[in-house]
N, C-alpha and C positions, 0 to 999 in steps of 0.2 A: 504494500500500500504506500502510495506517495501522497502525503497530506497536502503538499503544495499543488499537485495536479487537482486534487479535490477542491481546494480553496479557490483555484482559478477557473473552475468549470462554471458554466452558466454565464452570468453577467460579470463575474469577477475577472480580475486581471492581476497576475502576480509577475513582477519583474525582478531581475537580479538585485537591484538596489534595495527593494523591499525585503528580500530574503537576507541580504547582507545586514540590513538594519536589525532584523529580527534575531539573527545569529549573534550579532555584536551585542545586542541587549542581553541575550541569555549567557554569553561568555563573560560579561562584565560582572565580577563578583560583588560589586557594590550597588547594583540595581535592586529594585524592590520585588524581584521575581520569586524570592524565597529559596533559590538554589544555592545562594552564597557562592563559594568557589568550586562547588562540586563538578560542574560541567567543564569549566576551564581546566581544572586539575586532571580530569579524566582524559582530556584531549592532549594536554602537554606532557603528561607523565612519561610516555615512551620516548618522546623527543628529549626531555630533560635527562633521562637516564642514559640514552644513547650519546648525548652530548657531554655527559658527565659534569653537569652544572651543580657542583656540590653545595653552593649557597642556597639552592632551592630544595635540598633534601636534608631532613633531620630525622634520625632514627628510622631510616629506610622509607620515610613518607615524604610526600611533597608538603612544603610548609604552608601555613595559613596565608592565603593571598587576599584576605578581606582587609577592610580599613582597621580591623582590630589587631593588626600586626605591623611590623616595621617594613612591610612590603607595600608597594602600590602598583596598581594595574591601570594602564591607559589603553583604551580600545578606540581605534580610529577607523572610520569608514572612508572608502575612496581616497586613500592617502596618496597624494602626489609625490612621486620620488623621481630622482634622476639616476640614470645609469652612467657609467664612465664615458660612454659615447655621446653624452649630453642629450640623450633622448629622455623625454618625460614618459613615465609610466604611472598608472594608477593601480594600486593594490586594493582589492575589495575590503579586506579587514587586516589591520595591523594591530597586534597586541604586544605592548611593551611592558615588561615587568621590571620594577626598580626596587632596590633595597637601599633605603635611606638616600634616595635621589640618585643612586648610581645604577645605570642600566645593566641588568644581569642577564636578560633573556628577551628575545624578540621573535615573534612568529608572524609570518605573512600567510594569509589565507586567500586563495582565489576561489570564488564561489561560482559554480556553473550550474544553472538549472535546466539548461537545454543542451542536448548533444551538439547542436549546430554552433554553440558558443565556444566550444573547445577548439583551441588552436594548438597545433603541434609545436612543441618546444616553447610554450608560453612562459614557463618559469626558468628557462635556461639562463636568463639574464640575472638571476637572483644573486650570483656571486659578484655582480658588478654594481649592486645597489649602493646608492649614496643616500641614506635615509637621514633626514634632518631630525636630530634627536631632541630638539627644543620643545 
């Protein structure tokens, strides 16, 4: 079952920015959805472990990422970035995690809701990103 196809059937219309906004809302541990940091931690845990980001792991668990900790999370939608070849790119969702104002982890999410939106090698420029960290 694809809930987004269901929501866009009939007179409805769901577009990629709508879904990115919805996902960004759910991934932000400080929004009032009641999930706190559960969804964000579930998604980033394998990446954090693979990258060996020790500052995000305490006693084998991902740290608390809510406002109740010394970590802060910034979720940005349609983040404009430059790559080394001076081309502008837009990343659907950029999640930055800071520990006491120092960037410790960043994840970029490209959201595709239609097969036709997928372009081959779309993320191959990721090693060239120059993300403004302000």
